[in-house]
N, C-alpha and C positions, 0 to 999 in steps of 0.2 A: 697446770701441767697438761699440755695438749696431747702429747704422744708419750706413752709410757712403755717401759720394757719390763716384762714379767720376771719377777724374782722367784716367786713360789705361789702355790695354791695350798690353802689350809682349810680345815673343816669350818663350817659356818659358825659353830659354837665356840671356837677358839678366840680368845681375846688377844689380838695382835697389837693393841695400843702400846704396851711397853716397848715393843720393837720399833713401831712407827715413831714414837717420841724420841727414842735413842737415836735413830737414824736422822731425824730432823735436827736434833741437837748437834749432830756431827756435820750438819750442812748438806745432808742428802735429801733432795727433793723427792718425795714419795707419796703414795696414796694407797688406800685399800678400798676395794669395791667388791660387790657380790655378783657372781656370775655362775649360772648352772648349779646353784646350791652350795657353792664354795666361795671362800674369800680369796681374792687375788691381790697380791702385793706387787706394786709396780714402782720403778724408779725412773726418773727422767733421763739420767745419763747411763747409757749402756755399759760404760766402763765400771759402774758401781754395782752392777748386778751380782758379781761374784762375791764382793765384800758384804753386801747386804744379805746374801744367802748364807754366808759364813756366820754372820751375827745371829741370824735366826737359828741355825743349827747348834751353835754354842749355847744359846739361850734354852733351847729345847733339851739339850743334853745336861743342863745344869752347870755348865762350865762358867757361865757368867750370870749374874743376878741383875735383872732390870726391873725397877720399880717406878710406878707413877708417883712422883713426889714433887710438890711445888717447892721452889727455892724459897728460903727464908725471906728474902727481900720481897718476893712476889706475894707471899702470904701476908706480910706486914702491910704491903700496899693495898691488898684486898680489904684488910680490916680497916685501913685508913679511909678508903673510898666509901665503905659501907656496903652491906649486903644487898641493898636495893639496886646497886649498879649491876649486880650479877643477874638478877631476875626481877626487874622492876614491875612487870605485868603481874607476875605471881604474887608479889608483895602487895600490889594494889588490890588484887582480888581478895587477899587475906584481910586487908584493912576494911574493905567494903563489907566483907562477911561479918567481921566483928561489929561494924556499925549496924548491920541488920540485926544481929543478935541483941545489941544494946537497945535498939528500937523496941524489940519485943520485951526484953527483960525489964526495962525501966517503965513499962506500962504505957506505951504510946496509945493515944486515942485510936478508936476504930477507924475514924476518918483519915488519920494520918497513915495508919498501917495499910489501909485500903489503897493508898497510892502506889504500893509496891507489889501487890498481889497480881496474879495472872489476870483476874477479872476483878473489877471493883465490887465492893459489897457494902451493905448497911445492916445495922442491927435493928430489927423490929421486934420489940418484946423479947421473947426467948428464942427467936429464930433469926436466921441469916437470909438476906435476900441478895442475890448476885445479879450484877448488871452485865453490860457488854463492854468489851475492850475498846471498841470504836477505833480511833486513830491513835490511841495511846500505846504506841508500839514498844516503848521501853518495858512494858509489862512482859514481853516475851523473854526478857533477860533477868529482871529484878528479883523474881522469886528465888533465884539461886543464892541471893545474899541474905535472905531471911532465915534465921535459925531460932529454934524454939526450946532450947535447953543447953545446959553446960556440956553434957556429953555430945550433943549434936555439933556444937561449934568446935569443941576440942578435937573430936574425931576428924571432922572435915578439914580443919585447918592443918592438922599434922600431915594428913595424906595429900592435901593440895600442895603443901610445900615440898614434901618428899618427891612427889611425881612431877609437879609443874615446874619447880625450879630446875630439876635435872633436864627436862625437855627444853626449857627456855635457855639455859646455859649452852646447850648443844646446838639448837636450831634457831635461836634468836627470839626476840620479843614479838616481832610481827607474827611469826608462826604461832607463838603461844597465845596471842590475842585472838587470832583467827580460830584456833582450836576451841578456846573458851566460847566464842560467839556461836560457832557451829554446834558444839555439843550442848550448850545451854538451850539453844533454840529447839533442838530435837528432844532433849530430855523434858523440858518444861511443856512443850507442845504435846508430847506423848502422854504425860501425866494428866493433862487436861482432857485429852481425847478419851483416854481409858477410864479416868476417875471422875470426869464431869466437873462442874463448878465446885470448887472447894478452896480452902486456905491451905496451900502447901508451899514448901520452900526448902532450901538447903542446897549446899554445894556438892552433895554426894553424887548426883547425876553426872556432874562435870568430873568429879574425882574418878568415878568408874569409867568415864570416857577417856580420861588420861591414862588410866590403867590399861584399857584396851589398845589405845594408841601406842603406849610404851611397849607392850608385849608384841603386837603384830608388826609394828614399824621396825623395831629393833631386831626382830627375827629375820626380816627380809634385808635389813641393813645393819649387820652386827657392829659396824664401825661407829654407829651412833652411840653405842655404849650405855644405853639407859634401860635395857630390858630388866623388868622386875625379877627378883629372885624367886625360886620355886616356893619358899615359905610364904612370901608376900602374896603370891598368886593364890595359894591354897587358903590363906587367911581371908583375903578379900572375896574370892569366889564362894568360899564356905559361908561367909557372913551373908552374902547375897542370897544364897540358897535357903538359909535359915529365915531370912526376911520373907522370901517368896512363900515358904511353907507356913508362915504365920507364927513361927516359934518366938520371934522377937517381940511381936505384939502381945503374945500370951504372957511373956516375962515382964510386961509392964513398961516397955519402951515407947509406947504410943503407936499411932498409925505410921506406916512406912510407905513411902512413895515408890513402890516397886516398879511401876511403869517407867519412871524417870531413871531409875538405876539400870534397868535392862536396856532401855533405849540409849542411854548414855554410853554404856559398855559397847553396844553394837556399833553405834555411830563412830565412836573413837577408834574401834578396831578397823572399820572401813576406811577412815581417814588415814590411819597408819599404813594400811596396805596401799592406798592410793599414792600417798606422798613417797613411800619407799620405792614403789615401782617407777614413779616419776623420776626419782633420784637415780635409779638404776638406768633408766632410759637415757638420761642426760650424761651418764657415766661419771657422776659425782656423788660419792658416798658421804661426803662431808668430812672425810678423814684428814684432809689437808687443812681443815679449819681449826677450831678450838678443840683441844684434847685435854 
């Protein structure tokens, strides 16, 4: 839709997806984008402006009920295709995380485990000796897949799917893969820089990055529709603060990679701001895509 005609402006926090979906189902070409701190609803055909405005007014007044609900045939086809087709990158990251957990849980040799840590190591008596990464650049990413306990893998897997799948369904697999690579590089690298050579791992740095991306990105582009709820933000940020304060370690959960968490959160937030502003500049909020 190259040229649009403004139907209305709404507050940034209002969810206009039910109206957009209804209009599109009626054959009305429309989109929502953010401008000046507000959402702008446009239609392609100027003759449909009045009708679209009337739909919105009736919806706001409660005269009509609009709900986002997949048609039964669509839901069945989604089940038939398999969930991996909706978010294949997120699912692949989950499977690799489980593989990393099993590598540790099943007691892989130090030599084999050392292939996936940020820097290689050898056990000499009762001590660890760390080497240099050299040109083994896969080590920049692979620590994200290592998990050292049941709580570790379950917590990260649940949040990875909750946040990652929603982003991937909306923005696509290429964006999701790019987000993982960027956030993992920053979070793993930061943990090494601040913590020094050590055996660390886990997807939590990436999870916090996806949290920051979801919050900041969807704030600037409400039509993306994956902004985390306030309870989720309070839970995740509260847990992060407890980890930084050392409470979690005192409770016996083991050492926490706080640098990876904080760096992941900040890098994800910056990526969210960057991509949202880029979408605004191009005039495409993504509302005319998948909803």
